C-alpha positions as CSV (number, residue, x, y, z in Angstrom):
1,M,114.5,91.3,133.4
2,A,111.1,91.6,132.4
3,T,107.9,93.2,133.6
4,K,104.3,92.2,132.9
5,V,102.1,95.3,132.4
6,D,98.2,95.5,132.6
7,Q,96.9,91.9,130.4
8,V,93.6,92.7,128.1
9,K,91.2,90.2,127.3
10,V,92.1,87.3,125.1
11,T,89.2,85.0,123.1
12,L,91.3,83.9,120.2
13,E,91.4,80.2,120.1
14,P,94.3,77.8,118.7
15,N,93.5,77.3,115.0
16,D,95.3,76.5,111.1
17,H,94.7,80.0,110.5
18,P,98.0,80.2,108.4
19,Y,98.8,83.3,109.9
20,R,98.0,82.9,113.6
21,N,100.6,80.0,113.3
22,G,104.9,80.5,112.9
23,A,106.6,83.1,112.4
24,W,102.6,85.3,112.7
25,A,101.8,83.0,116.0
26,P,100.3,86.7,118.4
27,V,101.4,87.3,120.8
28,F,98.8,89.2,123.8
29,E,101.6,89.6,127.1
30,E,102.2,93.7,127.4
31,L,106.8,93.6,128.7
32,D,109.0,96.1,130.0
33,S,112.3,94.4,129.9
34,D,115.6,96.7,130.7
35,N,119.6,95.3,130.8
36,L,118.8,92.8,127.8
37,K,121.0,89.9,127.4
38,V,123.9,91.1,124.8
39,I,125.4,88.2,121.7
40,G,128.5,90.7,120.7
41,E,128.9,94.2,121.5
42,I,126.5,97.0,120.7
43,P,128.5,99.9,119.6
44,A,128.7,102.5,121.6
45,D,127.1,105.4,119.2
46,I,124.4,104.4,119.0
47,D,121.4,106.2,120.9
48,G,117.8,106.6,120.0
49,L,114.3,104.6,120.1
50,Y,114.1,100.9,117.3
51,V,110.0,101.3,116.6
52,R,108.2,98.4,114.6
53,N,104.3,98.0,114.3
54,T,102.5,94.6,114.3
55,E,99.3,93.4,113.3
56,N,97.4,90.6,116.6
57,P,94.9,90.3,117.0
58,V,93.2,89.4,120.6
59,H,89.8,87.8,119.3
60,D,89.2,85.8,117.0
61,S,87.0,86.9,113.3
62,I,84.1,87.4,112.7
63,G,84.3,85.9,108.9
64,R,87.4,85.2,107.3
65,Y,90.5,86.7,109.3
66,H,92.1,88.4,107.1
67,P,96.4,89.4,109.0
68,F,95.9,92.6,108.2
69,D,92.9,92.4,110.1
70,G,94.7,92.1,113.4
71,D,95.4,94.2,116.6
72,G,98.5,97.2,116.2
73,M,101.5,95.8,118.7
74,I,104.3,98.3,119.0
75,H,107.2,96.4,119.8
76,S,110.3,98.7,121.1
77,I,114.5,98.3,121.7
78,R,115.6,101.7,123.4
79,I,119.3,101.7,123.2
80,K,121.8,103.8,124.9
81,D,125.4,103.3,126.6
82,G,125.4,100.2,124.6
83,K,123.1,99.0,126.5
84,A,119.1,97.8,125.0
85,S,115.6,98.0,126.6
86,Y,112.4,96.6,125.4
87,R,108.6,97.6,125.9
88,N,105.6,96.3,123.3
89,R,102.0,97.1,124.1
90,F,99.4,97.0,122.1
91,V,97.6,100.9,120.2
92,R,94.5,100.9,122.2
93,T,92.4,102.5,119.7
94,E,88.7,103.4,119.7
95,G,88.0,100.4,118.1
96,F,90.4,97.5,120.4
97,E,88.2,99.4,123.7
98,A,85.3,98.7,122.1
99,E,86.0,94.9,121.8
100,Q,88.2,94.7,124.9
101,Q,84.7,95.6,126.3
102,A,82.3,93.7,124.7
103,G,85.2,90.4,124.8
104,G,84.6,89.7,121.6
105,P,85.3,90.5,117.3
106,L,82.4,94.0,116.7
107,W,83.8,93.9,113.2
108,A,83.7,91.2,110.3
109,G,87.2,92.1,109.0
110,I,88.2,92.2,105.4
111,M,87.5,89.5,104.2
112,G,84.0,88.6,106.4
113,K,81.2,90.2,105.0
114,P,80.2,93.5,105.6
115,S,76.4,93.0,106.7
116,D,77.9,91.1,110.0
117,S,79.8,93.5,111.3
118,K,77.8,94.7,114.8
119,R,79.8,98.0,114.2
120,P,80.2,100.5,111.3
121,G,83.7,101.3,110.3
122,W,85.6,104.1,110.2
123,G,86.5,106.3,107.8
124,A,87.9,104.6,104.5
125,H,87.3,101.3,106.1
126,G,83.2,100.7,106.1
127,S,82.9,96.7,107.4
128,I,86.7,97.5,109.0
129,K,88.1,98.7,111.8
130,D,91.2,101.4,112.8
131,S,93.5,98.8,114.3
132,S,96.2,101.4,113.7
133,S,98.0,98.0,113.1
134,T,100.6,99.6,109.9
135,D,102.6,101.5,110.2
136,V,104.6,104.3,112.5
137,V,107.1,106.7,112.8
138,V,108.3,109.4,115.5
139,H,107.1,113.3,114.5
140,A,106.9,116.0,117.2
141,G,108.8,113.8,120.0
142,A,105.8,111.3,119.4
143,I,105.8,107.6,118.1
144,L,101.9,108.1,115.2
145,S,100.5,104.4,114.4
146,T,98.6,104.5,111.0
147,F,96.3,102.5,109.6
148,Y,97.0,101.3,105.6
149,Q,92.9,102.1,104.9
150,C,93.2,105.5,106.7
151,G,91.9,105.9,110.3
152,E,92.7,108.3,112.9
153,G,96.2,107.7,113.8
154,Y,97.1,107.6,117.0
155,R,100.2,109.3,119.5
156,L,102.4,106.9,122.0
157,D,104.7,108.7,124.1
158,P,107.5,107.3,123.0
159,E,109.0,106.4,126.3
160,T,106.2,104.2,128.2
161,L,103.8,103.2,124.9
162,D,101.6,104.5,126.7
163,T,98.5,105.5,123.8
164,L,98.3,109.2,124.5
165,G,95.3,109.4,122.3
166,T,94.0,110.8,118.2
167,A,96.6,113.0,116.2
168,D,94.4,116.1,116.5
169,W,94.6,117.2,113.4
170,V,93.4,114.5,111.1
171,P,91.3,114.8,109.0
172,K,87.5,113.9,109.2
173,D,88.5,111.1,106.4
174,G,91.8,109.8,108.1
175,I,94.9,109.6,107.3
176,S,96.6,106.7,105.2
177,A,98.7,104.5,106.4
178,H,103.0,106.1,105.5
179,P,102.9,110.1,106.1
180,K,106.4,110.6,105.8
181,V,109.0,113.1,108.0
182,D,110.8,115.6,106.2
183,E,114.1,115.5,108.9
184,T,115.4,118.8,107.4
185,S,111.6,121.1,108.4
186,G,110.6,118.7,110.5
187,E,107.5,118.6,108.5
188,L,105.5,115.6,108.7
189,L,103.2,115.0,105.1
190,F,100.2,113.4,104.8
191,F,97.5,111.8,102.8
192,N,93.7,110.2,102.7
193,Y,92.0,109.0,100.6
194,S,88.0,108.5,100.3
195,T,84.9,105.9,98.9
196,K,83.5,109.9,98.1
197,A,84.9,112.9,96.5
198,P,87.2,114.8,95.5
199,Y,88.6,110.8,96.3
200,L,92.2,112.1,98.2
201,H,93.2,115.0,100.3
202,Y,97.0,116.1,101.2
203,G,98.3,117.9,104.2
204,V,101.4,119.2,106.3
205,V,101.9,119.3,110.0
206,G,104.8,121.2,111.5
207,P,107.6,120.7,113.3
208,D,105.3,121.4,116.3
209,N,102.8,118.9,114.6
210,Q,99.9,121.6,114.6
211,L,98.5,121.0,110.9
212,K,100.2,123.7,108.4
213,H,98.0,123.2,105.4
214,I,95.5,120.8,103.9
215,I,94.2,120.6,100.1
216,P,91.6,118.6,98.2
217,I,93.6,116.6,95.2
218,E,90.2,115.3,93.0
219,L,90.8,111.9,91.3
220,P,88.2,109.9,88.8
221,G,87.2,107.9,91.1
222,P,88.0,105.9,94.7
223,R,91.3,104.7,94.7
224,L,93.2,103.0,96.4
225,P,97.2,104.8,97.0
226,H,99.6,103.0,99.4
227,D,102.2,105.5,99.3
228,M,103.2,109.0,99.1
229,A,106.8,110.5,98.2
230,F,108.2,113.3,98.1
231,T,111.2,116.2,97.4
232,E,113.2,119.2,98.7
233,N,109.9,121.1,97.0
234,F,107.3,118.9,96.1
235,A,105.6,116.0,97.3
236,I,104.0,113.5,94.6
237,F,101.0,110.9,94.7
238,N,99.9,108.1,92.2
239,N,97.3,106.9,90.8
240,C,97.4,103.5,90.5
241,P,94.8,101.7,87.5
242,L,94.4,98.5,90.5
243,Y,91.0,100.4,92.8
244,W,87.8,99.0,94.2
245,R,84.9,98.3,91.3
246,Q,82.4,101.3,92.4
247,D,79.4,98.7,91.5
248,L,81.2,96.4,94.5
249,L,80.8,99.8,96.4
250,D,77.9,100.2,96.3
251,R,76.9,97.3,97.8
252,G,79.3,97.7,101.2
253,L,81.9,95.1,99.6
254,R,86.1,96.6,99.6
255,I,87.2,94.5,96.5
256,P,90.4,96.0,94.0
257,A,90.3,95.6,90.9
258,W,93.3,95.4,87.8
259,H,92.2,97.7,85.2
260,P,95.8,97.5,82.4
261,D,94.1,99.3,79.4
262,E,95.3,102.7,82.4
263,P,97.9,104.2,82.6
264,T,99.7,105.3,86.7
265,S,98.7,108.4,86.7
266,F,101.7,110.7,89.6
267,G,100.5,114.2,90.6
268,I,103.3,116.5,91.5
269,I,102.8,119.3,93.7
270,P,105.1,122.3,95.6
271,R,104.4,121.3,99.1
272,M,102.7,124.2,99.6
273,G,100.7,124.3,97.0
274,Q,97.2,124.7,95.9
275,P,95.1,121.9,93.9
276,E,95.6,124.0,91.0
277,E,99.3,123.2,90.7
278,I,99.1,120.1,90.4
279,R,100.7,118.2,87.5
280,W,100.1,115.1,86.8
281,F,102.1,112.6,84.7
282,N,101.6,108.6,82.6
283,A,103.7,105.8,82.8
284,K,103.0,102.2,82.6
285,P,100.4,100.3,84.3
286,T,101.6,99.0,87.6
287,Y,100.9,99.3,91.1
288,V,103.5,100.1,93.8
289,L,103.6,99.7,97.7
290,H,106.2,101.4,98.8
291,W,108.6,104.7,97.2
292,A,112.2,104.7,98.2
293,N,113.3,107.5,97.9
294,A,112.8,111.2,95.1
295,Y,114.4,114.3,94.6
296,E,114.8,117.2,91.8
297,E,117.5,116.9,89.5
298,G,117.5,120.4,87.4
299,D,114.3,120.7,85.3
300,E,113.6,116.4,86.6
301,I,111.7,115.2,89.2
302,I,113.3,111.2,89.3
303,L,111.0,109.2,92.6
304,D,112.3,105.4,92.9
305,G,110.2,102.4,93.9
306,Y,109.0,98.8,93.5
307,F,106.9,98.3,90.1
308,Q,105.3,94.9,91.0
309,N,104.9,92.9,87.9
310,D,102.2,91.3,88.6
311,P,99.6,93.0,91.0
312,V,96.7,90.6,89.9
313,P,98.6,87.3,90.7
314,L,97.3,83.8,90.5
315,P,96.2,82.4,94.1
316,L,98.6,80.2,95.7
317,T,97.9,77.0,95.7
318,N,99.6,75.7,98.8
319,F,97.3,77.1,101.0
320,P,94.3,76.1,102.7
321,S,91.4,76.7,101.1
322,G,89.2,79.8,101.5
323,Y,92.8,81.5,102.0
324,E,94.3,80.7,98.6
325,S,93.1,84.2,97.0
326,M,94.8,86.4,100.2
327,G,97.5,84.3,100.1
328,A,99.0,85.2,96.8
329,S,98.1,89.1,97.7
330,I,101.3,89.7,100.6
331,D,103.2,87.6,99.2
332,L,106.4,89.6,97.4
333,H,107.0,86.3,94.9
334,S,103.9,86.8,94.0
335,F,104.3,90.7,93.2
336,K,107.3,90.4,91.4
337,P,107.7,94.0,92.5
338,E,111.7,95.4,91.3
339,L,113.7,99.2,92.0
340,H,112.1,101.3,89.0
341,R,112.9,104.8,88.3
342,W,110.5,106.9,87.1
343,R,111.4,110.8,85.7
344,F,109.4,113.6,84.6
345,N,110.3,116.3,83.5
346,L,107.9,119.6,84.6
347,K,109.9,121.4,81.5
348,T,108.1,119.4,79.2
349,G,105.9,117.7,80.9
350,E,107.2,113.8,79.8
351,T,107.9,110.8,81.1
352,S,110.9,108.7,80.6
353,E,110.5,105.0,83.2
354,E,113.4,102.0,84.1
355,T,114.7,99.3,85.8
356,L,117.1,99.5,87.8
357,F,117.7,96.0,89.5
358,N,115.5,92.9,88.0
359,D,116.7,91.2,91.4
360,Y,112.7,90.5,92.8
361,P,111.5,90.3,94.8
362,V,112.8,93.2,97.0
363,E,110.3,95.7,98.6
364,F,110.3,97.8,102.1
365,G,112.8,99.9,100.7
366,M,115.0,102.1,103.7
367,I,118.0,104.2,103.4
368,N,119.4,107.7,105.0
369,Q,117.3,109.5,106.8
370,Q,118.9,112.1,107.0
371,I,119.3,113.0,103.7
372,V,115.0,111.9,102.4
373,G,114.4,113.9,99.7
374,Q,118.3,114.5,97.7
375,P,119.5,113.3,95.7
376,Y,120.6,109.6,97.6
377,R,123.4,106.1,96.1
378,Y,122.1,102.9,98.7
379,V,119.1,101.4,99.3
380,Y,118.2,98.7,102.1
381,S,115.4,96.1,100.7
382,V,113.7,93.8,102.0
383,T,113.8,89.8,100.2
384,G,110.8,87.9,101.2
385,E,110.2,83.9,101.8
386,P,108.1,82.5,98.8
387,G,104.5,82.0,99.3
388,W,104.1,83.9,102.2
389,F,104.3,88.1,103.8
390,L,107.5,87.3,105.5
391,F,110.7,88.7,105.0
392,N,113.9,86.4,104.9
393,G,116.8,88.9,104.5
394,L,118.6,92.2,103.4
395,T,119.4,93.1,99.8
396,K,121.6,96.9,99.6
397,H,121.6,98.4,96.2
398,D,124.0,100.4,94.5
399,L,122.7,103.2,92.6
400,E,125.6,103.7,91.9
401,T,128.2,100.4,90.0
402,G,124.5,99.0,90.0
403,E,125.9,96.3,91.6
404,A,124.1,94.4,95.1
405,E,125.2,92.6,98.3
406,H,122.4,90.6,100.1
407,Y,122.3,89.2,103.7
408,S,120.6,86.0,104.7
409,F,118.1,85.7,108.2
410,G,119.2,82.0,108.0
411,E,117.2,79.4,107.9
412,Q,113.5,80.4,109.8
413,R,114.5,83.2,110.5
414,F,112.2,86.1,109.4
415,G,112.8,90.3,110.1
416,S,111.7,93.0,109.7
417,E,112.0,96.9,108.4
418,A,115.6,97.7,108.8
419,P,116.2,101.4,109.4
420,F,119.8,103.1,109.0
421,I,120.9,104.8,112.2
422,A,123.1,107.1,111.3
423,R,126.8,106.1,112.5
424,A,128.4,109.5,114.8
425,N,130.6,111.6,112.7
426,A,129.6,109.9,109.6
427,Q,132.0,109.9,106.9
428,S,130.2,108.7,103.7
429,E,125.9,107.9,103.1
430,D,126.3,104.5,104.3
431,D,128.4,105.4,107.1
432,G,126.3,103.3,110.4
433,Y,123.8,100.4,110.5
434,L,120.9,98.8,109.5
435,I,118.5,97.4,112.6
436,S,115.9,94.5,113.2
437,F,113.6,92.2,114.7
438,I,114.1,88.9,114.3
439,T,111.2,85.7,115.1
440,D,113.3,82.8,114.6
441,L,111.3,79.8,114.8
442,V,113.9,77.1,115.3
443,Q,115.6,78.6,118.9
444,D,111.9,79.7,119.0
445,R,112.7,83.3,120.9
446,S,113.2,87.1,118.8
447,E,116.0,88.8,118.4
448,C,116.9,92.3,117.8
449,I,120.4,92.2,115.8
450,I,122.2,95.3,115.0
451,I,124.4,94.9,111.2
452,D,127.0,97.7,109.5
453,A,125.3,99.2,106.8
454,K,129.0,99.6,104.4
455,D,129.3,95.4,104.6
456,I,125.7,93.9,105.2
457,T,127.5,90.0,104.3
458,A,129.5,90.4,107.3
459,G,125.5,89.7,109.3
460,P,125.3,91.4,112.7
461,V,128.0,93.0,114.7
462,C,125.8,92.5,117.8
463,T,122.3,89.7,118.4
464,I,119.9,91.5,121.4
465,I,118.0,89.3,123.0
466,L,113.7,90.0,123.2
467,P,112.3,88.4,126.3
468,H,109.7,85.9,125.1
469,R,109.0,85.5,121.4
470,I,106.9,87.5,119.1
471,S,105.2,87.4,116.0
472,S,105.8,89.0,112.6
473,G,105.8,92.2,112.1
474,T,106.8,94.4,109.0
475,H,107.1,98.4,108.9
476,A,109.4,100.3,111.7
477,T,111.3,102.8,111.7
478,W,114.2,104.7,114.7
479,A,114.1,108.0,116.0
480,S,117.4,109.4,117.6
481,A,117.4,110.9,120.8
482,E,117.7,114.4,119.4
483,Q,114.3,113.2,117.8
484,L,112.5,112.0,120.8
485,S,113.1,115.0,122.5
């Protein structure tokens, strides 16, 4: 049974925008739903919370709409004792509440003119509001939602999804999406970037949700790092040669440019290190959205991530006029990302790199979170729908044997990032499950599927039917009952 909660003020009118229809059609109702219908049987040893963030607009845009302008909405499914319950809530950011009060949009958005914004943007994003709609993790007993161009970082109650406010340790320039939780230490590692020197900061928050460490990291100018990685003893940052043009920044425009003659550089620093301890390594030019994992091996740091073969792809030809470049900028097939490995020798200062698998496009990789920062064997990546920012399946890469297995979600079925759930008393690294939300356009419904990670080709061991069809989304996380407490 689904129960509606407080309704939000919605002014969004139906239109033909490619990312406001189909799998990306927004939902506006917030529900609590218990005793969900299950096809198959939920494994009895699963006890925790699956959480996904979503870009879900409630107002029409001032300028041309980009899907990353959408308001943050958290969807969660709590699983325990073979039963499941579902909740969804908007993230009540300062920008969301301001637009609710105004009854309409106040920011021009990613593709709008800065001068059209009715209020200044927050932090690094100029005319863009902090919608807290990109990433989501669970740390110190709370959900933390973040925004990809740096925002305030909003904490939510994992049981009710009520917005608790911003994290009080967030620095003035905010935090980027993709802070990292080290399940071994309980620490959260984060970074931010801005248009002002020193352009990057790095910090560590303890398991008690208190700031333990923060330092500036100098870069040559404004940059656009999207993700970071860590090992047992080090944090890793990147300076890719795709970044804002200074002449456009001076005009208030945040339009990135590709600099193929410049290397990709990586900064490696001890977890609690000082600025003077950072070591820089150069590699082939590319752009990387997400890293899979990193670990230490002798004198080397090994980093795995998704190397883009075409960071600035040509505009799509099948998109409505004015949106061709936007379509290409979020299409995995256009980027041609493939799983790649970098090795940084701390003794010699040398870098070596290689492609691990060339079965692109794969991205948004997840691993067994219990061994993040340590040597590992398996990566679970999503595959992309041609021409769209949609996920149509999963690939399991075995880094030891070089083999890959694939599972397709099915015709007109699109999923989310699929985190790993370790089985109780697991006997191997892949002894567990993968979990994902699915939006099914054929049956006009949404589901949560659970897959045996040891045999993804077999498909779901169970399918949990959600009370309404939800908008497509990307980043997600799993938190065990222990982490929730």
